[in-house]
C-alpha positions in Angstrom: 30.1 -0.4 35.7 28.4 -2.1 32.9 25.0 -0.4 33.6 26.9 3.1 32.9 27.8 1.4 29.9 24.4 0.2 28.6 23.1 4.0 29.5 25.9 5.2 27.2 25.4 3.2 24.3 21.5 3.5 24.4 21.8 7.2 24.5 24.2 7.0 21.8 21.8 5.0 19.6 18.9 7.4 20.8 21.1 11.0 19.4 22.5 9.3 16.2 18.5 7.3 15.3 17.2 10.9 15.9 20.0 12.4 13.7 19.1 10.1 11.1 15.8 10.2 11.3 15.6 13.7 10.8 17.8 14.2 7.7 15.9 10.8 6.3 12.5 13.1 6.7 13.9 16.4 5.8 14.7 14.5 2.4 11.4 13.0 2.3 9.8 16.4 2.5 12.3 18.2 0.2 11.1 15.5 -2.6 7.4 15.3 -1.5 7.4 19.7 -1.8 9.4 19.4 -4.7 6.6 16.8 -6.5 3.6 18.9 -5.0 4.5 22.9 -5.1 2.1 23.9 -2.6 0.6 26.6 -4.6 -0.4 26.2 -8.4 -1.5 27.9 -11.8 -5.1 27.7 -9.7 -4.4 29.1 -6.1 -2.3 31.8 -8.0 -4.9 33.2 -9.9 -7.8 33.0 -7.0 -5.2 34.7 -5.3 -4.7 37.7 -7.9 -8.5 38.0 -8.2 -8.5 38.2 -4.1 -5.9 41.2 -4.5 -7.7 42.9 -7.2 -6.0 42.0 -9.9 -6.6 40.9 -12.9 -5.0 37.4 -13.6 -3.5 37.7 -17.0 -1.4 33.9 -18.5 1.7 36.2 -18.3 1.3 37.3 -14.5 0.7 33.7 -13.1 3.5 32.6 -15.7 5.8 35.4 -14.6 5.3 34.7 -10.8 5.6 30.7 -11.1 9.0 31.0 -12.9 9.6 33.2 -10.1 8.5 31.0 -7.3 10.0 28.2 -9.1 13.4 29.3 -9.0 13.0 31.0 -5.4 12.9 27.3 -4.3 16.1 26.0 -6.6 17.9 28.7 -4.5 16.4 27.3 -1.3 17.6 23.6 -2.5 20.8 24.4 -3.2 21.7 25.9 -0.3 
């Protein structure tokens, strides 16, 4: 009977550890992406030039604002 309890406690500890680890990793990754966005203005200019558009500062700022708003909305969910 004691062996069953040891196995159950070990499984419960494993499941709790996985759940807590997931949330800690998720929070850490969200903070990292917020501080270091995956796309910056230089990358955006390069992509626009590759698509055949002439990137003006106004267009770049507009697209950066749109991406930041989208990230903020996804973070609120």
